[in-house]
N, C-alpha and C positions, 0 to 999 in steps of 0.2 A: 504493499499500498504506500508506503514512503518512497517518495522520489528524491532524487539527489537535490533538487531545488528545496524542498521542504528541510532536508538535512541541512543545506546551506543556511537557510533562514535562522534555523535553531541555533546553530553555532554563532551566527552574527548577533542574535540577541544576548546569547551568553557573553560574548565578548563585549557587547555594549554595558551589560551588567557589571563585568569587571573593570570597565573604564569608569563606572560610577560609583563603585564601591571598593576602596583600597584595601578592604580587610579581607576580600574574596580571595581564595588560593585555588590553584589548579585542581586539587582533588574536588572542591566545592563545584566547579564549573563541570568537571567530569560526571559528578554524581546529578548535577542538574539536567546534563545533557541526556544521560541514560533514562532519568526519570521523565523528561519531556518526551523522548522517543516513544516510551511505552503508552503515555498518556494519550497519544493520538490512537493507538490500537484500543485502549479503554473506551473512548467515546465511540468508536465503531461498536464494541460490545455493549455498550449502554444503549445506543441507539436501537440496535437490533432488539435488544430485550424491551425497551419501551414500546417499541412499535408492536411487539408481540402482545404485551400487556392491554394496549389499547384495542388490538383485535380481539383479545380474550373478553374484553367487556360485553362483546356481543352476546355471550352466554349470559350475563346479568340483564341484559335488555331483553332477552327471550323470556327469563323468569319473569320480569316485571309485567311483561305484555300478557303473559299466561295468567298472571293473578288479578288482572283487571275484571271487575264484575261485570262490564259492558265492553267488551274488546270488539274492535272494529275489523273489517276483512283484513286490513293490512296486519294487525296485531295476531290475526288468526294464521295468516300465511307466512308470517316472519319466521326464519330460521337462522341460527347464529353461523350461518356459513363463512362468515369472515373469519371465524376463528376454527370451525369444525370443517376443516378440508384438509386434504393431503399435503399442501404446500406449507400451510401454517402450522400443522400438526408435525410436520417433519422437523420443524425448530423448536416447537413447544415439548417434544419428547425426546429431544436429542440430549442425551445424559452429558456428552462431552461439552456442549456448549452451555448447559446449564450450570455446570461446575465453573467454567471460565466466567460466566456471569456473577456467580456467587464470590469467586475469587477476587473480582474487581469491585464488587459490591453494588453491582447494577440493580440488583433486586431489593437494595435497602432504602427506607425512607422515600418510598414512592406513595404518594397521597391518592387515595382511590378518587377523590372528588376532582382532582385534577385530571385523572385518567379518563373519568366519567364525562367531564367538559370537552376534552379533545374528542372523544368517541362520538358524542352527540354532535359536535360540530361537524365532523366527518360524515355523519349519517344524513345531514342535510344536503350534501353535495349531490349533483346529478349523476356523477360517475357510479357512487355507491348505490343509488336508488335503480339505475338499470341493471346493475350487477345483481340485485336482489330479484329483479324480474326474470332473469335467466331461467329457463326450464331446468336444463342440465349442463351447468357451468363444467369446464374441462379444467384441467391443471393449469392450462395456459390462461384461462380466464381468472382463475384464484392468484396465479402469480402476478398478472397484470394488476389485480385490485390491490394486492400487497404493496406493489410498487406505487400505486396510485395514493394509498394510505401513507406511505412514507413522504411523498411529494407534499401531500397536503401538511402533514406535520412539520416539514421544513419551514414552512411559511407561517406556522401557528407560534403566536407570541408566547403561549404557555410552554410549548415544546422547547422554544429556543431559550427562554427564561430558565427552565430546569437544566439545560445543558450548560447554560453559561454559569450557572450557580455552583456546578461541580467541576467545571473545567475552564481554565482561564486561556487555554490554548485554543478554544473553539474557532475564533474567527480566523487564525492562522490555518488551521488544519480542515476547514469545512470542506473544500473541495475534494481532498483526499478521502475523507469519511464518507461523503455523500456519493462519491465514485464507487468506493467499496460496498456500500448498503445496496446501491443500485445492481451492481454485480451479483451480489448474493441474492437478491430478492427475484431478479431475472431467472435465477438458476434453480429455484425451487421447484419441486421437492428438493431439499439438500440432502447430500451424501457425505460419508466419511468425515473426517475432521476439517470440514470447509473453512471454519474461522482461522485455521493456522496459515492459510495462504496470506492472510493480512498482518501477521506477526512481523516485527521489524526483521529484516533480513541481515544477516552477518556482514555480508560484502558492503551493503549501504551503510550500516550503522557503524561498525568497528573499522573496517578497512578503509573507509572514506571519512565519515563524520568524526570519528574519535581523532583519526589522524589529522585531519583538518584542523580541528581544535586544538591539539596538541602542538602540532607546527607551527601555526600561526602564533600561538603563545610564545613557543621557544625562539622563534625567528623575528619576533616583534621588532627590535631594533634594526636588524639587518633589512627587513622589508621597509621600515620607515627610512633609512638612509638611501634605499634605491628609488623610494618614491619622490622624497623631498625635491631633489634637484628638478625633476620634470614637472614640478608644479608651476614653475615659470611666474606668472604674475600673481599666482595665489600665495598668500602666507599660510603656512602648514597649520598655524594656530587658529586661523579663520576657516578652515576646511570643517564642514559638518562631521561631526563624531561618526556618525553611521557611514558617510562617505569614505572616511579615512578607514574605518574597519572594513569596508567592503573592497576597498582598494588593497589593503594587506592581505586579505583572504584570497582574492583573485590573483595576486602576484604570488602567493603561497602556492596555488593550483598549478600556475605557469612553470613555476621552479621545481616545486617538488613531488608533482603527480604527473609522470610521464605517461600514463595510459589516458589522460583526458585531453581531447582536443583543444587547442588554443581558442578556437572559435566558439566551441561550446562554453568555455570559461567566460570569454568576453560577453557572449549573449545572455548567459545566465545572471551574471551581475548587473547587467544594464537592466534586464527585466526586473529583478528585484528591487533595484534602486527606483523604479518608477512606482512601485507600491509603498516603500518603506522609508523613503528619504524625501528629499526637497523637490520643488518643481525644475530646478535646473540641474539636479543630480545625473539624469540620463546621459546628457551631453558631457557634461564634466568627467564622469566615470569612463565614458565611451572614449573621450579623447585622451585622458591620462593613460588609460589602460592599452590603447591602440599604440600610442607613443613609446610606452614602456616595453611592450612586446616586440615591436619592431627593432628597437634599441638592443634588447637582450638577445634576440634570435640572431642579429647581426654579429653579436660578441659571442654566440654560441653558448650561451648560458641557459637557454631554454631547449632542452632535449626531449623529445617525444619517441614513444615507441609504441608497437601493438597498435591498439584502438586510437591512441592518441594521435597518430599520424594521419587520421581521416580528417580531410578538409570539409 
């Protein structure tokens, strides 16, 4: 689930914390990095579990309708098919996933009133009403409705609030989690240890992320000494903190990560700067990195190999 861009962002944020807090040491950063990496996975587990709980409220809805003294035709014909179908049940009865949900406390402190409110809001939607009218829905219909439920929840204020209360990294990781959720729900009924597909991969986390964090810290002064002469009309002290951090990280990749193409490094940090730094950062970072890259390549200080040779 984690992309290299998301790993770069987490490293950048930790280096910013280090810049702001002189009491932080590298072991603190490393712990913060590893915790942050797994938090992304935790959000995925939480969202899947909470979507399941909203779907499960259909059973309660069926009980309430059945208990009415004067049920109408809609009440009489209602079935909790949103929950009682092979796709939803493949998750609800998945022992492995339920253990993971418990491990990350996804099943704790869930307010039934909040779940009821989200379920009732979804019940009022046209796609759900049409789904209930299907005479014999297929697994494809059930999977499509689970996906529709999650799409609805994504824009539900209560759902977002519940996520933000638990995870302060939600905004940074939203696209990753949403992508993983959509892939999971489309593949229902799920089989095997489907959730493990989204655990942080060693190659991305340790071989790249941890090393980028470690090397950027270790070579901080060396990187600054290479960047500073290329600032031209810019005073280093006036460069935005995040811009300097991104320049150091990018330069670290260029020099010490031979299998990452130079163009990939340049494009990634320009894109990150658009979201996380100032209005002029894109042009500034692009210009400085381009100048540095050409200079260092001419001096044969940037050496690429394998996948790093791809233009």
